[in-house]
C-alpha positions as CSV (number, residue, x, y, z in Angstrom):
1,M,-2.8,20.5,10.7
2,K,-3.2,18.6,14.2
3,E,-0.4,16.5,14.9
4,S,-2.7,12.7,15.7
5,T,-3.6,13.9,11.3
6,I,0.2,13.9,11.0
7,K,0.5,10.6,12.4
8,W,-2.5,9.4,10.7
9,I,-1.0,10.2,7.0
10,K,2.4,9.0,7.6
11,A,1.2,5.5,9.1
12,A,-1.0,5.1,6.1
13,A,1.6,6.4,3.2
14,I,3.7,4.0,4.9
15,R,1.8,0.9,5.0
16,A,0.3,1.8,1.3
17,V,4.4,2.2,0.7
18,K,4.6,-1.6,1.7
19,T,1.4,-3.0,0.2
20,V,2.8,-1.4,-3.5
21,A,6.2,-3.1,-3.5
22,Q,4.3,-6.5,-2.4
23,T,2.1,-6.5,-5.0
24,A,4.6,-5.1,-7.8
25,V,6.8,-7.9,-6.1
26,A,4.0,-10.7,-6.7
27,T,2.7,-9.5,-10.2
28,I,6.6,-9.6,-11.2
29,G,6.9,-13.5,-10.2
30,T,3.4,-14.0,-11.9
31,T,3.6,-12.7,-15.1
32,A,7.3,-13.2,-15.4
33,M,6.3,-17.3,-15.6
34,F,4.0,-17.1,-18.3
35,T,5.2,-14.7,-20.2
36,E,7.6,-11.3,-20.1
37,V,7.0,-9.5,-16.9
38,N,4.2,-6.8,-18.5
39,W,5.1,-3.6,-16.9
40,A,1.7,-2.4,-17.7
41,V,-0.1,-5.1,-15.4
42,V,2.6,-4.4,-13.0
43,G,1.8,-0.6,-12.2
44,S,-1.6,-0.9,-12.1
45,A,-2.3,-3.6,-10.1
46,A,0.5,-1.7,-7.4
47,L,-0.9,1.6,-7.9
48,L,-4.7,-0.3,-7.3
49,A,-3.2,-2.0,-4.7
50,G,-1.8,1.8,-2.6
51,V,-5.2,3.2,-3.6
52,L,-6.7,0.2,-1.6
53,S,-4.4,0.3,1.3
54,V,-5.2,4.1,1.7
55,L,-9.2,3.7,1.4
56,T,-9.1,1.1,4.3
57,S,-6.9,2.8,6.5
58,V,-9.3,5.4,7.0
59,A,-10.9,2.6,8.8
60,G,-8.5,3.0,11.2
61,L,-4.6,2.7,11.7
62,P,-4.1,-0.1,14.8
63,E,-0.6,1.4,14.4
64,I,-2.1,5.2,15.4
65,K,-4.3,3.2,18.2
66,N,-1.5,1.4,19.8
67,E,0.0,4.5,20.6
68,E,-2.4,6.4,21.7
69,E,-2.7,4.4,24.8
């Protein structure tokens, strides 16, 4: 694999993990306000956020562009 591809995969994975964690925390806080924590909702929202993060990263990652300059 090319070095640029490996850098992109690492940066996209880091961004996706951060997004998943942030979404999980926000969803836990939101659902806990109303009732017990609905773990299915937390998991599905976090997973969807991770997928969307990776798809957004396809358009470009500023972390990679800054390293190249």
